[in-house]
matplotlib code that plots the C-alpha trace (Angstrom):
import matplotlib.pyplot as plt

x = [32.5, 30.1, 29.8, 31.2, 34.3, 34.7, 34.5, 37.3, 39.5, 39.2, 42.3, 41.8, 39.8, 36.2, 34.4, 31.4, 28.0, 27.1, 24.5, 22.3, 21.5, 18.2, 15.2, 13.8, 10.2, 7.8, 6.7, 3.4, 3.5, 3.8, 1.8, 3.8, 3.4, -0.3, -0.5, 1.5, -0.8, -3.9, -2.4, -1.8, -5.2, -6.9, -4.9, -5.5, -9.2, -9.5, -7.7, -9.3, -12.8, -12.2, -11.8, -14.5, -14.7, -17.7, -19.6, -22.3, -22.7, -22.4, -18.9, -18.1, -15.1, -16.6, -16.0, -12.8, -10.6, -8.7, -9.0, -12.6, -13.6, -16.6, -17.2, -15.4, -16.0, -14.2, -13.3, -10.0, -11.9, -15.1, -15.0, -17.9, -17.9, -21.1, -22.1, -25.1, -28.2, -30.4, -33.0, -30.6, -27.7, -25.4, -23.2, -20.4, -19.2, -15.6, -13.8, -10.1, -10.4, -12.7, -9.9, -11.1, -10.1, -9.6, -7.9, -6.6, -7.7, -9.7, -13.5, -16.3, -18.4, -21.8, -23.9, -26.7, -28.8, -31.2, -34.0, -36.0, -38.0, -40.1, -36.9, -35.6, -34.1, -33.3, -30.3, -27.2, -24.8, -22.6, -19.9, -17.3, -16.6, -13.2, -13.2, -16.1, -15.9, -19.4, -20.8, -23.8, -26.0, -28.6, -31.1, -33.7, -36.6, -39.0, -40.1, -38.9, -35.4, -34.0, -30.9, -28.8, -25.9, -23.8, -21.0, -19.2, -19.0, -15.4, -15.8, -17.7, -18.7, -21.9, -22.9, -25.3, -27.4, -30.0, -32.7, -34.6, -37.4, -38.6, -41.4, -43.8, -45.5, -44.3, -41.6, -40.9, -37.3, -36.5, -33.3, -32.0, -29.2, -27.0, -23.8, -20.6, -21.5, -24.9, -26.8, -29.6, -28.0, -29.5, -31.7, -33.6, -35.4, -35.0, -37.9, -37.5, -34.0, -33.3, -30.2, -28.2, -25.4, -22.6, -19.3, -16.0, -16.1, -17.9, -18.4, -16.6, -13.4, -11.5, -13.6, -14.7, -18.4, -20.2, -23.6, -25.2, -27.9, -30.1, -33.1, -34.4, -35.2, -38.0, -40.9, -42.5, -40.7, -41.8, -39.6, -40.0, -37.3, -34.0, -35.7, -36.6, -39.3, -39.1, -42.0, -40.7, -43.1, -42.3, -40.5, -39.6, -36.2, -35.4, -32.0, -30.7, -28.3, -26.4, -24.2, -21.4, -19.5, -17.4, -16.4, -12.9, -14.3, -16.3, -17.4, -20.9, -20.8, -24.5, -25.8, -23.3, -24.3, -28.0, -27.5, -25.5, -28.6, -31.6, -32.5, -31.0, -33.2, -32.6, -30.8, -28.5, -27.6, -27.0, -24.6, -22.8, -22.5, -21.0, -18.5, -17.7, -17.0, -14.9, -12.7, -12.0, -11.4, -8.8, -7.3, -7.0, -5.4, -2.2, -0.5, -1.1, 0.5, -0.5, 1.0, 0.0, -0.8, -4.2, -4.6, -1.6, -2.7, -6.1, -4.5, -2.3, -5.4, -7.3, -4.5, -4.5, -8.3, -7.9, -5.2, -7.4, -10.4, -8.4, -6.0, -6.7, -5.3, -6.8, -8.0, -6.5, -4.2, -5.4, -4.2, -3.5, -6.9, -7.7, -11.1, -13.0, -13.6, -16.2, -15.7, -12.7, -9.6, -6.4, -3.4, -5.8, -5.9, -3.2, -0.2, 2.4, 5.8, 8.0, 6.9, 3.1, 2.2, 4.8, 4.2, 1.0, 2.5, 5.4, 2.9, 1.8, 5.1, 6.2, 2.6, 2.4, -0.2, 1.7, -1.5, -2.4, 0.7, -0.6, -2.0, 1.1, 3.2, 0.8, 0.6, 4.4, 5.0, 2.2, 4.2, 7.5, 7.4, 6.6, 9.3, 11.8, 10.8, 11.0, 14.6, 15.5, 14.2, 16.6, 19.5, 19.5, 18.8, 16.5, 13.4, 12.6, 9.4, 7.5, 5.8, 2.2, 1.1, -2.3, -3.5, -2.7, 0.4, -1.3, -0.6, -2.4, 0.9, 4.1, 6.3, 9.5, 10.1, 13.8, 13.7, 15.4, 14.7, 11.1, 11.8, 14.3, 11.6, 9.1, 11.6, 11.9, 8.6, 9.5, 13.0, 11.7, 9.0, 11.5, 13.8, 10.9, 9.4, 12.2, 9.5, 11.4, 8.3, 7.7, 11.3, 11.1, 8.1, 9.6, 13.3, 13.1, 11.8, 14.2, 17.0, 15.7, 15.8, 19.4, 20.2, 19.2, 21.4, 24.2, 24.0, 23.1, 25.8, 28.9, 32.3, 34.5, 38.0, 39.7, 37.3, 37.0, 33.3, 30.0, 28.2, 24.5, 24.2, 21.2, 18.6, 16.4, 15.3, 12.4, 10.2, 11.4, 14.8, 17.2, 20.7, 23.1, 21.6, 24.5, 24.3, 20.8, 21.0, 17.5, 18.5, 21.8, 19.8, 17.2, 19.9, 21.8, 18.7, 18.0, 21.4, 21.6, 18.2, 19.5, 22.5, 20.4, 17.6, 19.9, 21.7, 18.5, 17.3, 20.6, 20.6, 23.1, 26.1, 28.2, 26.2, 26.8, 30.4, 29.0, 26.3, 28.8, 31.2, 28.5, 27.5, 31.2, 31.9, 28.7, 29.2, 28.7, 25.7, 26.5, 26.6, 27.0, 27.3, 24.1, 24.0, 27.3, 26.2, 26.9, 23.7, 22.8, 22.5, 19.9, 22.6, 26.4, 25.9, 22.6, 19.8, 21.2, 18.7, 15.1, 13.1, 9.8, 7.6, 9.4, 11.8, 13.7, 17.0, 16.0, 14.9, 18.3, 17.4, 13.9, 13.0, 16.7, 17.8, 21.3, 21.5, 20.4, 21.5, 24.1, 25.7, 28.9, 28.3, 29.2, 26.9, 24.0, 24.7, 24.7, 21.3, 20.0, 21.1, 19.3, 16.0, 16.4, 16.9, 13.7, 11.3, 8.7, 8.7, 6.8, 3.5, 4.5, 2.6, 4.8, 7.2, 5.2, 4.7, 8.4, 9.8, 8.6, 10.1, 13.4, 13.5, 12.9, 15.5, 18.4, 17.3, 16.1, 14.5, 11.6, 9.6, 9.6, 8.6, 5.7, 4.6, 4.4, 2.7, 0.2, -0.5, -0.8, -3.3, -5.4, -4.8, -4.0, -6.6, -10.2, -12.8, -12.4, -8.8, -7.3, -4.2, -4.5, -1.8, -1.5, 0.7, -1.9, -4.2, -3.3, 0.4, -0.5, -1.5, 2.3, 2.6, 1.4, 2.0, 5.7, 6.3, 5.3, 6.6, 10.1, 10.1, 9.0, 11.1, 13.9, 15.4, 16.5, 20.2, 19.6, 19.8, 16.4, 16.1, 13.1, 12.0, 15.1, 13.6, 11.2, 11.0, 12.6, 10.1, 7.2, 5.5, 4.7, 3.7, 3.5, 2.6, 3.7, 5.2, 7.2, 10.9, 13.4, 14.1, 10.5, 10.3, 7.2, 8.4, 6.5, 7.7, 6.7, 8.4, 7.3, 8.8, 11.8, 12.6, 12.0, 10.0, 10.4, 11.2, 9.3, 10.3, 8.4, 10.7, 8.7, 11.7, 14.2, 16.9, 19.3, 17.8, 20.2, 19.2, 20.6, 20.4, 17.9, 19.2, 22.5, 23.1, 22.6, 19.5, 17.3, 16.3, 13.2, 12.6, 9.1, 8.6, 11.9, 14.6, 17.8, 19.8, 21.3, 23.3, 25.1, 26.6, 25.6, 24.5, 23.4, 22.6, 20.4, 19.9, 16.3, 14.2, 11.0, 8.2, 10.3, 9.2, 12.0, 11.0, 13.7, 13.9, 16.5, 18.3, 16.3, 12.8, 10.5, 8.5, 5.3, 6.0, 6.6, 3.4, 1.4, 2.9, 2.0, -1.7, -1.7]
y = [-4.7, -7.2, -7.8, -11.4, -9.9, -7.3, -10.0, -11.9, -8.9, -8.1, -9.0, -8.0, -9.8, -8.5, -7.7, -10.1, -9.4, -11.2, -13.8, -15.1, -18.8, -20.0, -18.9, -21.4, -22.4, -20.3, -21.8, -21.3, -18.5, -19.6, -18.2, -15.1, -14.3, -14.9, -12.4, -9.9, -10.4, -9.8, -6.6, -5.3, -6.3, -4.6, -1.4, -1.3, -1.7, 0.9, 3.5, 2.9, 3.1, 6.7, 7.7, 8.5, 10.7, 13.1, 15.0, 17.6, 18.3, 16.0, 15.4, 17.6, 15.8, 12.6, 12.3, 14.3, 11.2, 11.3, 10.9, 11.4, 13.2, 10.9, 8.3, 5.2, 1.5, -1.6, -5.3, -5.3, -6.0, -4.0, -0.4, 2.1, 5.8, 7.4, 10.8, 13.1, 14.1, 11.4, 12.5, 11.5, 9.6, 7.5, 4.6, 4.5, 0.9, 0.1, -3.1, -3.8, -6.3, -4.0, -3.0, -2.4, -5.3, -2.6, 0.4, -1.5, 1.4, 0.7, 1.4, 2.2, -0.9, 0.6, 2.8, 2.2, 5.3, 6.0, 8.5, 9.6, 12.7, 12.9, 13.8, 16.5, 19.3, 17.0, 17.7, 15.7, 13.9, 11.0, 9.1, 6.8, 4.3, 2.8, 0.4, -1.6, -0.3, 1.1, 4.4, 5.7, 8.5, 10.6, 12.7, 14.7, 16.7, 18.1, 15.5, 12.6, 11.0, 8.4, 6.6, 4.4, 2.0, 0.8, -1.7, -3.8, -7.3, -8.1, -11.8, -11.7, -9.4, -7.9, -4.2, -3.7, -0.6, -0.7, 2.1, 2.9, 5.5, 7.2, 9.7, 11.1, 9.0, 6.4, 7.2, 5.8, 5.2, 4.2, 2.2, 2.3, 0.1, 1.9, 1.1, 2.8, 5.9, 6.4, 4.7, 2.1, -1.3, -4.6, -5.9, -9.0, -10.3, -13.5, -13.8, -10.7, -9.9, -7.3, -8.1, -5.5, -6.7, -4.3, -4.3, -2.5, -1.3, -3.1, -6.4, -8.4, -10.4, -10.0, -7.2, -7.9, -8.0, -8.1, -8.4, -6.4, -8.4, -6.5, -7.0, -5.6, -7.6, -6.3, -3.8, -3.7, -3.6, -3.5, -4.2, -1.9, -1.7, -1.0, 0.2, -1.3, 0.7, 0.5, 1.6, 2.2, 2.7, 4.7, 2.4, 0.0, -1.2, -2.5, -3.7, -3.6, -6.4, -6.2, -9.0, -7.9, -10.6, -10.1, -12.5, -12.3, -13.8, -16.6, -18.1, -18.3, -14.6, -13.9, -16.9, -16.4, -12.7, -13.5, -16.6, -14.5, -12.4, -14.3, -16.2, -14.0, -13.1, -10.9, -13.5, -14.3, -10.5, -10.3, -13.3, -11.7, -8.4, -10.2, -12.0, -8.7, -7.0, -9.9, -9.6, -5.9, -6.5, -9.0, -6.6, -3.9, -6.4, -6.6, -3.5, -0.1, 3.3, 5.9, 9.3, 12.8, 14.3, 12.8, 14.1, 12.2, 9.2, 9.3, 9.6, 6.5, 4.4, 5.9, 5.1, 1.4, 1.4, 2.6, 0.0, -2.9, -1.6, -1.7, -4.7, -8.3, -11.7, -13.6, -10.3, -8.0, -5.3, -1.7, 0.8, 4.4, 5.3, 2.1, 0.6, 3.9, 4.3, 6.8, 7.6, 7.8, 7.9, 9.9, 8.0, 5.1, 4.2, 1.7, 0.3, 3.1, 1.5, 4.4, 4.6, 5.1, 1.4, 0.3, 3.0, 1.8, -1.7, -0.2, 0.7, -2.9, -4.1, -1.9, -1.7, -5.6, -5.8, -8.1, -9.9, -6.7, -7.3, -10.5, -9.1, -7.0, -9.5, -10.9, -8.0, -7.7, -11.4, -11.5, -8.9, -10.8, -12.3, -8.9, -7.3, -9.8, -8.9, -5.3, -5.7, -7.7, -5.0, -2.5, -4.9, -6.2, -9.4, -9.8, -7.6, -4.0, -2.5, 0.6, 3.1, 1.9, -1.6, -3.1, -6.6, -9.9, -8.6, -5.7, -2.0, 1.3, 3.2, 1.4, 4.6, 4.1, 7.8, 7.0, 5.3, 2.0, 1.7, 0.6, -3.2, -2.4, -0.2, -2.9, -5.3, -3.1, -4.3, -8.0, -7.6, -5.7, -8.2, -11.0, -8.9, -8.1, -11.6, -14.0, -16.0, -18.6, -19.8, -16.3, -15.8, -18.9, -17.5, -14.2, -15.2, -16.3, -12.9, -11.0, -12.8, -11.5, -8.0, -8.7, -10.0, -6.8, -4.8, -7.2, -6.4, -2.7, -1.6, -0.2, -1.1, 1.9, 0.5, 3.8, 4.3, 0.7, 1.0, 0.2, 3.1, 3.5, 5.5, 7.2, 6.5, 9.4, 10.1, 12.3, 11.0, 12.0, 13.5, 13.2, 11.7, 11.6, 11.2, 9.2, 7.5, 8.4, 8.3, 6.9, 4.0, 3.4, 3.0, 0.6, -1.5, -1.7, -3.0, -5.4, -7.1, -7.2, -9.0, -11.4, -12.3, -12.8, -14.8, -17.0, -18.0, -18.6, -20.8, -22.5, -21.6, -20.0, -19.8, -19.2, -16.0, -14.4, -13.4, -11.5, -9.8, -9.1, -7.6, -5.2, -4.2, -3.6, -1.5, 0.2, 3.9, 5.9, 8.3, 11.6, 14.7, 18.4, 21.7, 23.7, 26.9, 25.9, 22.4, 19.0, 17.4, 14.4, 15.1, 13.5, 12.3, 12.4, 13.9, 15.4, 16.4, 18.1, 19.1, 19.9, 21.3, 21.0, 18.7, 15.5, 13.7, 11.6, 12.8, 11.4, 8.0, 6.3, 6.7, 5.4, 3.1, 2.5, 1.7, 3.2, 5.6, 5.2, 6.0, 3.4, 4.8, 7.0, 10.4, 12.4, 10.5, 11.0, 14.8, 14.9, 13.2, 15.5, 18.5, 17.0, 16.7, 20.3, 21.6, 19.9, 22.4, 21.8, 18.0, 18.0, 18.6, 18.3, 16.4, 13.3, 13.4, 12.8, 9.1, 8.3, 11.6, 11.4, 7.9, 9.2, 12.1, 9.8, 7.3, 9.8, 11.5, 14.7, 17.1, 15.1, 18.2, 19.4, 15.9, 15.7, 19.3, 18.5, 15.2, 17.2, 19.3, 16.1, 14.7, 17.9, 20.3, 17.6, 15.0, 14.6, 13.7, 10.0, 10.2, 9.9, 12.1, 13.7, 15.1, 15.5, 12.5, 9.8, 8.4, 5.0, 6.0, 8.5, 5.6, 5.5, 9.1, 8.9, 5.2, 4.8, 8.3, 7.6, 4.0, 5.0, 7.6, 5.0, 2.0, 1.4, -1.9, -2.0, -1.9, -5.1, -3.0, -2.3, 1.1, 2.3, 5.9, 6.8, 10.0, 11.1, 14.6, 14.9, 14.9, 13.7, 10.4, 7.6, 4.0, 1.3, -2.4, -5.2, -3.1, -5.4, -5.2, -6.7, -10.3, -11.0, -9.5, -7.9, -5.0, -3.1, -0.2, 2.9, 6.2, 8.3, 11.6, 11.2, 7.6, 4.3, 2.1, -1.3, -3.1, -6.3, -8.4, -11.5, -13.6, -15.3, -16.8, -17.6, -15.1, -13.1, -10.0, -7.1, -3.7, -0.4, -0.1, 2.7, 3.0, 4.3, 1.2, -2.6, -4.3, -6.7, -9.6, -11.9, -14.7, -16.2, -15.0, -16.3, -13.9, -14.3, -11.6, -8.5, -7.7, -4.5, -2.6, 0.1, -2.5, -5.9, -9.2, -11.9, -15.2, -16.4, -19.4, -19.1, -18.2, -16.6, -13.4, -11.1, -8.4, -5.9, -3.0, -1.1, -3.4, -4.2, -3.8, -6.5, -8.5, -7.4, -3.8, -4.5, -6.5, -3.8, -1.1, -3.2, -2.7, 0.8]
z = [-22.0, -20.6, -16.9, -17.2, -18.9, -16.2, -13.6, -15.3, -15.5, -11.8, -10.0, -6.4, -3.8, -3.6, -0.4, 0.0, 1.4, 4.6, 3.5, 6.2, 6.4, 4.9, 7.0, 9.4, 8.9, 11.0, 14.3, 16.1, 18.7, 22.3, 25.2, 25.5, 21.8, 22.1, 24.9, 22.9, 19.9, 22.0, 23.5, 19.9, 18.7, 21.8, 21.4, 17.7, 18.0, 20.8, 18.7, 15.3, 16.5, 17.2, 13.6, 11.0, 8.0, 8.2, 5.5, 6.1, 2.4, -0.6, -2.1, -5.1, -6.7, -8.2, -12.0, -12.8, -13.5, -10.3, -6.5, -5.3, -2.2, -1.5, 1.2, 0.1, 0.6, -0.8, -0.4, -2.2, -5.5, -5.7, -4.7, -4.0, -4.0, -2.7, -4.1, -4.1, -2.0, -0.8, -3.3, -6.1, -4.4, -6.5, -5.6, -8.2, -8.6, -9.7, -9.8, -10.1, -13.0, -15.2, -17.7, -21.3, -23.7, -26.5, -24.8, -21.8, -19.6, -16.5, -16.9, -14.4, -13.8, -13.0, -10.8, -8.3, -8.0, -5.1, -6.0, -3.1, -4.4, -1.2, 0.7, -1.6, 0.4, 3.4, 5.6, 4.8, 7.1, 6.2, 8.2, 6.9, 9.8, 8.9, 11.9, 10.5, 6.9, 6.8, 5.6, 7.5, 6.2, 8.1, 6.1, 7.8, 6.4, 8.9, 11.3, 9.1, 9.1, 6.7, 7.8, 5.6, 6.3, 3.4, 3.2, 0.6, 1.9, 2.9, 1.9, -1.3, -4.2, -2.6, -2.0, 0.7, 1.8, 4.5, 4.7, 7.9, 8.0, 11.1, 11.4, 8.9, 6.2, 3.8, 1.2, -2.2, -3.2, -6.8, -7.0, -10.6, -12.0, -14.6, -16.5, -15.7, -17.9, -16.3, -19.1, -19.0, -19.4, -20.7, -17.8, -16.9, -13.9, -12.0, -9.5, -7.2, -8.5, -11.1, -13.2, -15.1, -17.5, -18.2, -20.2, -19.8, -23.4, -26.3, -24.5, -27.2, -27.4, -24.2, -22.9, -19.3, -18.6, -15.3, -13.7, -11.0, -9.5, -7.0, -4.8, -1.5, 1.6, 3.8, 3.0, -0.5, -3.9, -7.5, -10.6, -13.7, -16.4, -14.7, -11.5, -8.1, -6.6, -2.8, -0.6, 2.9, 5.9, 9.0, 11.5, 8.8, 7.4, 4.0, 2.8, -0.8, -1.6, -4.9, -6.2, -8.4, -10.4, -13.4, -16.3, -14.9, -11.6, -13.2, -16.5, -15.1, -13.8, -14.7, -12.7, -9.9, -9.4, -9.3, -7.0, -4.5, -3.6, -4.9, -1.7, 1.0, 4.0, 7.0, 8.9, 6.0, 5.7, 9.4, 9.2, 6.3, 8.2, 11.2, 9.1, 7.3, 10.6, 11.8, 8.7, 9.4, 13.1, 12.2, 9.7, 12.4, 14.9, 13.0, 14.4, 15.8, 16.3, 19.0, 18.8, 20.2, 16.8, 16.4, 12.8, 11.7, 13.7, 12.1, 8.6, 9.4, 10.0, 7.2, 4.8, 5.8, 5.5, 1.9, 1.2, 2.5, 0.5, -2.7, -2.5, -1.7, -2.2, -5.3, -7.0, -9.5, -8.1, -7.8, -10.5, -10.0, -8.5, -6.7, -7.3, -7.0, -10.7, -11.5, -15.2, -17.6, -15.3, -15.8, -17.2, -18.0, -14.3, -15.1, -13.3, -13.6, -13.1, -12.3, -8.6, -8.5, -8.7, -6.1, -3.4, -1.7, -1.2, 0.7, 3.3, 3.7, 4.7, 7.6, 8.8, 9.0, 6.3, 4.0, 2.9, 1.0, -1.2, -2.7, -5.9, -6.7, -8.5, -11.1, -13.6, -13.5, -14.1, -16.8, -18.7, -18.7, -22.2, -23.7, -21.6, -22.9, -26.4, -25.7, -24.3, -27.4, -29.7, -28.0, -28.2, -24.7, -22.8, -19.8, -19.3, -20.2, -19.0, -20.2, -17.8, -18.3, -17.6, -17.7, -16.6, -18.4, -20.4, -21.9, -21.9, -22.6, -23.1, -24.3, -24.0, -22.3, -21.7, -21.9, -18.5, -18.1, -14.4, -14.4, -13.9, -11.1, -9.6, -9.8, -8.2, -5.1, -3.6, -4.2, -2.7, 0.3, 0.9, 1.2, 3.4, 5.7, 5.8, 4.9, 3.1, 1.1, -0.8, -1.9, -2.9, -5.0, -6.9, -7.9, -8.1, -11.8, -12.8, -10.6, -12.4, -15.7, -14.3, -13.2, -16.7, -18.3, -15.9, -16.4, -20.1, -19.9, -17.3, -19.0, -17.5, -17.1, -17.1, -16.0, -13.2, -12.1, -12.0, -13.6, -15.2, -16.2, -19.4, -21.0, -18.3, -17.5, -14.0, -15.1, -17.9, -21.4, -20.5, -23.4, -23.7, -21.9, -18.4, -16.9, -13.6, -12.4, -8.6, -8.5, -10.7, -8.9, -5.7, -7.3, -9.1, -5.8, -4.0, -6.9, -6.8, -3.0, -3.2, -5.8, -3.6, -0.5, -2.2, -4.2, -1.0, 0.8, -1.9, -2.5, -6.2, -8.7, -6.5, -9.7, -10.4, -7.0, -7.8, -10.8, -8.8, -5.9, -8.4, -9.6, -6.1, -5.1, -8.3, -9.0, -9.4, -6.3, -5.9, -7.7, -5.6, -6.1, -4.1, -3.8, -1.7, -0.2, 0.9, -0.5, -1.8, -3.8, -7.6, -9.9, -12.4, -12.8, -16.3, -17.3, -14.9, -11.8, -9.0, -9.4, -6.6, -8.4, -6.4, -7.2, -4.9, -7.4, -6.0, -2.7, -3.9, -3.4, 0.3, 0.0, -1.7, -2.8, 0.8, 0.2, 3.1, 6.7, 10.2, 10.2, 7.1, 6.9, 8.8, 5.7, 3.6, 6.2, 6.2, 2.4, 2.5, 5.1, 3.1, 0.2, 2.1, 3.4, -0.1, -1.5, 0.0, -2.6, -2.1, 1.3, -0.5, -4.2, -6.9, -6.9, -4.0, -0.8, -1.4, -0.8, 0.6, 4.2, 4.6, 3.1, 5.4, 8.5, 7.3, 7.5, 10.8, 9.4, 11.9, 13.3, 14.3, 10.7, 9.4, 11.8, 11.1, 7.3, 7.9, 9.9, 6.8, 4.7, 7.1, 7.2, 4.3, 1.7, 2.7, 1.9, 4.6, 3.3, 4.7, 1.2, 0.8, -2.6, -4.9, -8.6, -9.2, -8.4, -5.9, -4.4, -4.1, -1.4, 1.0, 1.7, 2.7, 6.4, 6.9, 5.9, 6.9, 10.5, 10.6, 9.7, 12.4, 15.0, 13.8, 11.3, 10.4, 6.8, 7.7, 9.7, 12.9, 14.7, 16.0, 18.0, 17.8, 15.6, 14.2, 16.9, 18.5, 21.9, 24.7, 22.5, 23.6, 21.2, 21.2, 18.6, 18.4, 16.0, 13.3, 10.9, 10.9, 8.5, 9.4, 10.2, 13.6, 15.0, 17.1, 19.8, 21.9, 23.9, 24.6, 27.6, 29.0, 26.7, 27.6, 25.8, 28.2, 26.6, 23.3, 22.4, 19.5, 18.3, 16.1, 13.4, 11.4, 14.1, 13.1, 15.1, 16.5, 16.3, 17.8, 18.7, 22.5, 23.3, 26.9, 28.3, 30.4, 30.2, 29.1, 31.0, 28.7, 29.0, 26.6, 26.5, 30.0, 31.5, 32.8, 30.9, 32.7, 31.2, 28.1, 27.3, 24.4, 21.9, 19.4, 20.7, 18.9, 20.5, 18.8, 18.6, 17.6, 15.5, 17.9, 20.6, 22.2, 23.5, 26.0, 26.7, 29.2, 31.3, 33.7, 36.8, 35.1, 36.2, 33.5, 35.2, 34.4, 30.7, 30.4, 32.1, 29.8, 26.7, 27.4, 29.1]

ax = plt.figure().add_subplot(projection="3d")
ax.plot(x, y, z, "-o")
ax.set_aspect("equal")
plt.show()
């Protein structure tokens, strides 16, 4: 029976979701908001400067097709991994748009090799400075030291390395340009610039091509073949600048790459470096966390660094391994739709780095026409997505693996982004596609007349599981999230009121999450019929919690306990191959033991992380950006049930502080906890919505709005109306505003 028929047959009144009014346009922040923003920026900069990755021997995991353990750089497009002794050091160049036009797998773009034979046997020390996005090397042999500083310009496709020599005699450094496989490419020269032209595969048809255009500024250089021979005198400095432009960037990619570096002088490079550092300082100013476990804190900042290195507006989205592409990459390095692609972008929302989500939608939208065809081939309307996507509507792997949930999984980022930001313009962009996902599920869901419910049939939670696989809990969570988003967005945009009854009927009558008894306790089950419970390093059974948003601290107590039992039973998920990207956020969402969560996060930040601060597991690379970020964020702040809770899952007696994390409804929230007590809550309203929060104090609450005292309010859950640009500052009754302001910057 179709959904439309089921709606017609329904004879009882249906409960309706509360749909908020359309979001007001954002207003410029007033003076109090400006002060708050400055406090966050200052705190964030103070903290992030403490953290570097350090190597005293060269990295060893470079070309295995997965996450690398090398120092990493990137500008959201071009990525660089640095490997090898200084006598034979290699900058591996990757680029998010360098997907083969034949296989549709991502390919390495090229290599820049530094050959300094006179320093063979030198000591090795390299530091990855995440605050300024620079990698600094120190290599000493006897009384001579070579220092290097490398960075990928945050504002353009340019890789820079400076060399400074102290002590001893002159050294010769050969700088060789290679293709992604380490071969000699086609080269040419333009004045003092060496040009190397490379291709993702054959260089024909739709195959991307690129130019690496390199020269040195300062000291003496000679060009021979694919090599720049640099002669460096003691006390001297020379800087290599390499422009990297692909045919995706520009039709005149050759000329643009060469022009980017051909006329640069030392003053130009210094100006680019200043702009580069300013970009990163602005990035860090968005939010901060400060907690006693400094390994976890370091990993939080390190994960955001990797996200910013790999994802940027106006560029292709990062695939499984980001833009650190050193050879043939596992699973084609593509956009895996059954959680891997989505996971790093979750981190950008709660951490208030929404700008890093900008490239996410395009490969999904580009695939729409093929997804409509695929759905039609299987007898359905709407869109049906395979597991493996590549850019521009292509795929390296069209296998469905008997999973129908991929499009709903992809929709989760779009729906959450709207719920966080209330951005109506963004909603209008993705709403037509979301409706197509809804059309598929309206068609695919089966109406169970006897049970008065909708059922999901033959939908595998794990890849390749055979029929029946009925009512996958993961899919129920994602479909629930999808239709809630459709109801909310359609109301905000004032469109499709006639469809809301259908969507609401689905929400009201969607099958409940399946459960079972395990070791005497009620837990979630992976399906109602089919897969039951797998403690194998996956957390599929917990994904209705996160990202499905179906269970939180405002849910029914029995449901919360079932969710906690589920987390407790998934003993192999904490450090499993696929689970950590979503498991920690799920554990925090249901109030699982915070001491256990933090202890396992500590292991993720230490035993499961490389010196470059990349958490690594078998499932993928970029997905693990979400482990420490969302894991910590959901312990400090929860809002997805439209009820802001500060420190909802935080160890008793443990201090903590955060600034400008993003809450649902487009609020920037800051708070601090000392000696077991919340000191203040600050909320900056960016869309003028009601601010609802759980009172973190036993008594009434002092309210300041834009610096003015508005008296006190009381209650367990409090709602305060706001206008866009308002800053609310809340504290226990009787707290002076001066104390809150001083605590913000302590």
